[in-house]
C-alpha positions in Angstrom: 0.2 -0.2 0.0 1.3 3.6 -0.8 -0.1 6.8 0.0 0.7 10.4 -1.0 -0.4 13.9 -0.3 -2.9 14.5 -2.9 -6.1 16.5 -4.0 -9.3 14.4 -3.8 -11.6 14.5 -6.8 -14.8 16.9 -5.9 -17.3 13.7 -5.5 -14.5 11.8 -3.5 -15.6 10.3 -0.3 -13.0 11.6 2.2 -12.5 9.4 5.4 -11.4 11.0 9.0 -8.3 9.3 10.2 -10.3 9.1 13.2 -12.3 6.1 11.8 -9.0 4.4 11.3 -8.5 1.8 13.7 -5.8 -0.6 12.5 -2.4 1.0 13.8 -0.2 -0.2 10.5 -3.0 1.7 8.3 -3.0 4.8 10.5 0.8 4.9 10.9 1.0 4.9 6.8 -1.8 7.8 6.6 0.0 10.2 9.3 3.6 9.7 7.5 2.4 10.4 4.3 0.2 13.2 5.7 3.6 14.5 7.2 6.3 13.7 4.6 4.4 13.8 1.6 4.0 9.8 1.0 4.4 6.4 2.6 4.6 2.8 1.8 4.0 -0.3 3.2 4.2 -4.1 1.9 2.1 -6.7 3.2 3.3 -9.7 3.6 2.6 -12.5 3.5 -0.2 -12.8 0.3 -3.6 -14.1 1.0 -5.4 -13.3 4.5 -3.3 -10.2 5.1 -4.5 -8.7 1.8 -7.9 -9.8 2.2 -8.3 -7.9 5.1 -6.2 -4.8 4.2 -8.7 -4.6 1.2 -12.1 -5.7 2.9 -10.8 -2.9 5.8 -10.3 0.0 3.3 -13.3 -1.1 2.0 -15.6 -0.9 4.2 -14.1 2.6 5.5 -14.8 4.1 2.1 -17.2 3.5 -0.3 -15.6 4.8 -3.1 -13.0 2.3 -3.1 -12.9 -0.1 -5.9 -10.8 -3.6 -4.8 -8.8 -4.9 -7.1 -10.1 -7.9 -8.5 -7.6 -9.5 -10.8 -3.5 -9.4 -10.0 -2.0 -6.2 -11.1 -5.1 -3.9 -10.4 -5.4 -1.2 -7.5 -8.1 0.5 -6.1 -7.9 4.3 -4.2 -9.3 5.7 -1.0 -8.7 9.2 0.4 -8.0 10.1 3.8 -8.7 13.2 5.9 -5.8 13.1 8.2 -6.0 16.5 10.4 -6.8 18.2 7.4 -4.7 17.0 5.3 -5.9 14.8 2.6 -3.8 11.8 1.8 -5.1 9.5 -1.3 -4.2 5.7 -0.4 -3.6 2.9 -2.9 -3.7 -0.4 -2.6 -1.8 -2.7 -5.4 -2.7 -5.8 -5.4 0.7 -7.7 -6.8 1.3 -10.6 -9.1 2.5 -13.3 -6.7 2.3 -17.0 -6.6 -1.3 -17.7 -5.2 -4.8 -17.4 -5.9 -6.2 -14.7 -3.7 -9.6 -14.3 -4.7 -8.7 -15.3 -8.5 -9.2 -18.4 -9.7 -6.8 -20.8 -11.4 -6.0 -24.3 -13.0 -2.9 -26.2 -12.6 -1.2 -29.0 -14.1 1.4 -30.5 -12.1 3.5 -33.9 -12.4 6.9 -34.9 -11.2 9.1 -32.3 -13.8 6.7 -29.3 -13.9 4.1 -27.2 -12.5 2.2 -25.0 -15.1 -0.9 -22.3 -14.0 -2.9 -20.5 -15.4 -6.2 -18.2 -14.4 -9.5 -19.0 -14.9 -11.4 -16.0 -15.9 -15.5 -16.3 -16.9 -17.0 -20.2 -18.2 -14.1 -20.8 -19.9 -11.7 -24.0 -18.5 -8.1 -23.3 -20.2 -5.5 -25.7 -20.4 -2.4 -24.8 -18.2 0.2 -26.5 -20.1 -1.3 -24.4 -23.9 -2.0 -20.9 -22.1 -0.8 -20.8 -18.7 3.0 -19.9 -17.4 5.6 -22.3 -15.9 5.6 -22.1 -12.7 8.4 -25.0 -11.7 10.7 -27.1 -13.9 13.1 -30.3 -12.7 14.7 -32.4 -14.6 14.6 -36.2 -14.6 17.6 -37.8 -12.2 
């Protein structure tokens, strides 16, 4: 997550810092208001990332949660009179988060492909090679 001092769009839902109970999120917002920008990396991916996305979504009615790896969502906060833009970016990582994937696994390789909609792609034909081992 990254935060910078910025002007919010006129129609933006500006969340008061007093509504933020999470210590890490508060620290990022306060540091950004003071220093101009701040950043925090959420590890490990999965439940902790889900928690922050749900937290920001519960605070800001304008926040559109990322729906695929590589996407981001933005919310605006009022930190004692300073507007801070918070961006949550879901990096590409090996893990399925809430996205659906298919795998092909054998003793030598692991292939992964994202599944979108009703289609059922073949991981070996359309996927990404995650691991490859040579025969002993």
